[in-house]
N, C-alpha and C positions, 0 to 999 in steps of 0.2 A: 647430339650423339649420332645423327644420321650418317655422317661420314665414317665414323668408327664402325657402324653396323655394316655399311657397304664393304669396307675393307675386311672385316671379320668374315663376312659371307664369302668373299673372294678367296680368302685364305682357306676356308673350310672346303669350298667347292674344288679348288685346285690342288689341295693337299692329298697325299695318299698315306703317309706314315706319321702318326701323331704320338708324342710323349707328353703326358701331363704330370705335374708335380705340385707340391705345396710346401708349407713351412714345417720345420721340425715340430714334433709332438702335436700332430694335427688334431683339431677339434671337429665338431659336427659340421661347421660351415666349410672347413677345408675338405674333408672327405666327401661331404655332400656335393659341393661344387665340382669336384673332380669326377665323381662317379656319374653325376647328372650329365656333364658335358661328354664324358667318355661314351656313355650309352647313346646319347644323341648322335655322336659321330659314328659309332659302330653300326647303328641302325641305317646309316648311309653308306655302308660298305667300306668304311675307313679302317685302316689297321691302327689300333690304339693300345697303348700301354700306360698304365698309371704306375709311376715309380716314386716312392717316398723314402726320405732319409730315415724316418721313424716308422716303427710298426704301428698298425692301426689299433687303437684302443678296443678292448673287447666289446664294449657297449655300442661300438659303431661297426662291428664286423658284419652285421646284417646287410650293410650296404655293398658288401662283396657280391651279393646277389644281383645288384644293379650292374656292376662291372667289377672285375677282380682288381684288387689293389696289391701291388707287389712291394715288399720290403727291399729296398735297393741293395744290390750286391754288385760292386764294380766289375768283378770277374764275369758275372752273368749278364749284366744289363748295360754296361757302358756303351757297347756298340749300338744298342737300340737308340740311345741319345745321339751318338755321333752320326748315325745314318738317317735319322728322322728328318723330315722336311718341315715339320711344325713342332714347336716346343711351347706348351702352354703352362704358365705359372698361375695357379689359382689361390686366391685368398692370401697372397704374399707378394711383396714388391721389392724385396732385397735379396741379392744373390746369396749372401751368407746364410739366409734363412732356409735355403734348400740344401745347404751344407755339403754332404758327400757327393752330390750330383754335379757340383760346380766344375770339377776337373773335366768330365766328359762334356759338359755344356760348353766349356771354353774351346773344345775341339770340334764343336758342331757348327754347321752352316745353316741350321734350321732357322726359319723365320720365327721370331719369338713374340708371344702375346702375353701380356699381363691382364688378368681380370681380377679386380680387387676393390676393397673399400677402405683401406688403411691410409693414413697420412704419410707424407714425407717419403715418397717412392724414389727409388733409384732409376736412373735412365740407362737401362741396358736392353730394353725390348724394342722391337720394330713397331709394335702397336701396344699402346697403353690405354686400357679401358678401366678407368678408376673413378669411382664416385664415393667421396668420403661422407656424403650425407645419407648414403644407403646403409641400413642397419646390418645387412648381411651380404656377402658376396653372392649367395644363392638367390637373393632378391634381384640383384643386378643381372645375374646370369639368366634368370627367368625372363626378364625384359628383353634381353638379347635374343634368346632362343625363340621367344614368342614373335619377335619381329622377323626372324629368319623363316620360321615355319611353326606356326602354332600347333599343327598336328604332330609335330615331332616331340612334343611334350607328352610322351606316353606315361602310363602309370608308373613304371620304374623310374623314369626321369623325374616325374612329379614327386615321388616318394623321397628321392635324394634331395630335391630342392626344398621340400617342406622340412626335412630334417635340419638342413643348414639354417633356414630361417627361424625355426623354433628354438634351436639351441643358441644361436648368436643374439637373439633378442631376449634370452632367458624366459622363454614361453611368453613372448610378446609383452614384456614388462619394461624394457629399456627405453630411454628417452627418444631415440631415433625411430622407434616404432610408430608408424603413422597410418593414415587411411589406406595408402597404397599397399602397405604391408598386409593389411587385413583383406584387401581386395584380392591380392595375389594368393594369399592363403586360402581364401574361399574358392578361387578358381582351381587350385590344386586339389581341394577336397571334392569339387565337382568331377574331377578327373579320376576319382576313386581312391585317393589317399586315405588310409586308415590312421587318423591322428593318434588314437589311443594306443595302437600297436607300436607306433614310432616312439611315443612317450615311454612305454613299457621297456622297449629295447634300450633306450638311452638312460632312463632314470630309475628303472625298477629292475635292474639286472645285476645288482651288486652282490658281492660275496660277504661273508662274515668279516673278513679282513677290512673291506671298505667301510663297513659299519663301525668297526673298531677305530679305523682311521678318522671317521667323522667325530667320534667321541673324543679322541685325542686332540683333534683340530679345534673343537669347541672349547676344550679345557685349556688350550694354549692361548686363547684370546686375551689380550690385555688392552685396557682403555687408557687413552692419553688426552691431554688438553681438555680436561673436564668432560670427557666422554665424546668429544668431537671426532676422535680418531680411534679406530680399532685395528689392532695388529694381530694376525694369526701367524704362528711360527711352527713349521713342520720340519723336524730334524731327521737326519738319516736314521737315527735310532728308532724313531716312530715308524718309518717305512719298514725297517727290518722287523720290528716287533709285530707289525700287522700283516706282513707279507704283501705289501702294496707297492705301487710305483708312482712315478710323477704324473702319469696320465690320469690316475685316480683322483687327482686334486681338482680337476677342471670344474667339477660341480660344487666345490666348496667356497668359491669366491663370493657367492651371494650371501653367505652367512655373516661376513664381516660388516655388511651394510644392513643386516637385519635387526640390529640393536637400536632401540629408540635413541635418537639424538646423534647417532653417528653419521657423519657426512663424508668422511674419507676412510676407506677400508684398504688394508694392505695385507697381502699374504706372502710370507717369506718361506721359500722351500729350499732346504739344503739338499743338494744333489751330490752324487758321487764325484762329480767334477763341477765345481762352481756353485752358484746360488741363483735361483730364479725369484724375481719379485713381481707380483701382480698388484696393480694399483686400480682401485675403483672409487667412484665418487658419486655424489648426488648433485642435482642442479647444474649450476654453471661452473663448478670447480674443475679446472683443467689439469687433471692429474697426469696427462701426457707430458705437460711441462716438467712435472716432477720426475717423470721417468727419464727424461732427457739427461738429467744429472748422472744417470747410470748407464748411458749409452743406449737407452731404449726409446720407446715411443708408443704410439697407438692413437686411440680416440680420446676425446675430451674426458669421458667418464669411464673409460676402460683402457688401460695401457699396461706395458710390461717391460722388463729388462732382464738380461742375464749377465752375470759377472763371473769372471774367472779369477783365480788366485786371490781369493779373499776368504776370511773366516767369518763365521756367523756372529760372533761377539762384536768384532770391530764394525761389521756392516750394520748391525742393529743400532749401535751407538751413533754411527754416522747418519743413518736413516732418520732417527729421532731428531737429530740436530737439523737436518735438512727440512724435515716436516715443520719444525718450529719456525724456521726462517720463512718457509713457504706460506704458512698461515699468517704470519705477521705482515709479510710483503703484500699479501692479497686481502688483508683485513677480513679473514674468514672468522665468523663467529656463529 
């Protein structure tokens, strides 16, 4: 990675105007990596804007104290992209995933950098720094920033990095979490990070509606294939009844794998436009291959897809058929 670090260092040192973005419906790793890098750059006197297609979830809004995150409005922000000389895409490697920003991006001459850990990236950037064996983009970003300037990882930067690592590893529980992850976390704690405060912001900041959403989500779980597969289904009516939204679902995916004997967990979310599917698995079951059937992708144990112009009933029937074929083909038992 030494060549990539040298190139990244040059792009940072010679750049003056930076725009950072991430995928739609950003999670802790997305917002964490954006705000960490933005603060690192701003501390070097760079002009930095974070522009996202989606609004920041309420439980991650505390990271605005690290660096402000703006909800993209083309009328207000397109020129910032067009005139920037550097465009960073964090925790995302596909153009369609930063959605509303693509039009301005296509009109920009900015040198583009992807920093990410997801599989199957698109080739649209000048510099791709992608490590699919890293459990979080924030872990990869820590290594990059530490190589460039260890002293640049100030307490605000460290707080954002820890948030991304904690959330994308589900509190250090997922399979890619390794010795290096804990070493990095320990270093961030030495720099003053208050892990309990971050946990409270992310996981203990819900509303009555989110608690009611959890109840409805758990009640919706159905088991298939002798308890090998668990499916959670969240309809638009559930969101309306609880006053919640799509971003409130992020912390629910762990529950489908929390049932004894379940090895594949699926969360189906009915949106105002289309349907979102989250796939989770244990062990070596590659649910990213299952996600590909729906135009999605991701990691072996965590993947997702979004579908347009389909209804919940027909999708559920198709999904159960595909799961049956997937289990038989891979002899999962």
